[in-house]
C-alpha positions as CSV (number, residue, x, y, z in Angstrom):
1,M,0.0,0.0,-0.1
2,D,1.4,3.5,-0.8
3,K,0.7,6.7,1.0
4,E,-2.0,7.8,-1.4
5,S,-4.0,4.5,-0.9
6,A,-3.6,4.8,3.0
7,D,-5.0,8.2,3.0
8,A,-7.9,7.0,0.7
9,N,-8.5,4.1,3.2
10,Y,-8.2,6.4,6.2
11,T,-11.1,8.5,4.5
12,L,-13.1,5.2,4.0
13,I,-13.1,4.1,7.3
14,A,-13.5,7.3,9.1
15,A,-16.6,7.6,6.8
16,A,-17.8,4.2,7.5
17,S,-17.4,4.8,11.2
18,Y,-19.3,8.0,11.2
19,I,-22.4,6.3,9.5
20,Y,-22.1,3.2,11.6
21,Y,-21.9,4.8,15.0
22,R,-23.2,8.4,14.5
23,K,-25.8,7.8,11.8
24,P,-27.1,4.4,12.2
25,E,-30.3,5.3,10.3
26,L,-28.4,5.5,7.2
27,T,-27.2,2.5,4.9
28,P,-23.7,1.4,6.2
29,I,-21.0,1.8,3.7
30,I,-19.0,-0.9,4.1
31,S,-19.5,-4.4,6.0
32,D,-17.5,-4.9,9.6
33,G,-15.3,-7.6,7.9
34,I,-14.2,-5.0,5.1
35,F,-13.5,-2.4,7.9
36,D,-11.4,-4.8,9.8
37,F,-9.6,-5.8,6.7
38,I,-8.8,-2.1,5.9
39,C,-7.6,-1.5,9.6
40,K,-5.4,-4.4,9.7
41,S,-3.8,-3.6,6.2
42,L,-3.3,0.1,7.3
43,L,-1.7,-0.9,10.6
44,E,0.5,-3.5,8.7
45,S,1.6,-0.7,6.2
46,G,2.9,1.6,8.8
47,F,1.5,4.7,7.2
48,A,0.0,7.2,9.6
49,C,-2.7,9.4,8.0
50,S,-1.5,12.5,6.3
51,I,-4.7,14.2,6.0
52,E,-4.8,16.7,9.0
53,D,-8.4,16.7,9.7
54,L,-8.4,12.7,10.1
55,S,-5.1,12.6,12.1
56,F,-7.0,11.7,15.4
57,I,-6.9,8.0,14.1
58,N,-4.0,6.3,15.4
59,A,-2.7,2.7,15.6
60,D,-4.6,1.7,18.6
61,D,-7.9,2.3,16.7
62,L,-6.6,0.3,13.9
63,A,-5.6,-2.4,16.1
64,A,-8.9,-2.5,17.9
65,G,-10.6,-2.2,14.6
66,S,-13.0,0.5,16.0
67,L,-13.3,4.2,15.9
68,Y,-16.4,4.2,18.3
69,K,-14.7,6.4,21.0
70,Y,-14.9,9.4,18.5
71,K,-17.9,11.6,18.9
72,S,-19.7,13.5,15.7
73,D,-17.8,16.6,16.5
74,T,-14.4,15.0,16.0
75,Y,-15.4,14.2,12.4
76,P,-14.7,17.3,9.9
77,D,-17.7,18.6,8.2
78,W,-16.4,17.5,4.7
79,L,-16.3,13.9,5.9
80,K,-19.5,13.9,7.1
81,A,-21.1,15.3,3.8
82,H,-18.7,12.7,2.3
83,A,-20.0,9.6,4.5
84,I,-23.7,10.6,3.9
85,K,-23.4,10.9,0.1
86,L,-21.4,7.4,0.1
87,S,-24.3,5.8,2.1
88,S,-27.0,7.2,-0.3
89,E,-25.3,5.6,-3.3
90,V,-24.7,2.3,-1.6
91,K,-27.1,-0.1,-3.7
92,C,-26.4,-3.3,-2.1
93,Y,-25.3,-4.0,1.3
């Protein structure tokens, strides 16, 4: 995994977590299994997120496979909008 792919995956798990934990009435973006796989892959890659707004995600979160501890106001507004848009585009879960 390269740095650009790592940042894309950080964005994806942040969006998925926001929907799963903070907007449970919306359609999940990815399955729990895919979320766990991405977390494991990011942890193994050794890349920290270089997107400043998502720098709150750390190795402990990836190892736990959860971003549950983060409240809605932790997520930047652009990420929330992105997550809601992705959720609305999911056709099959």
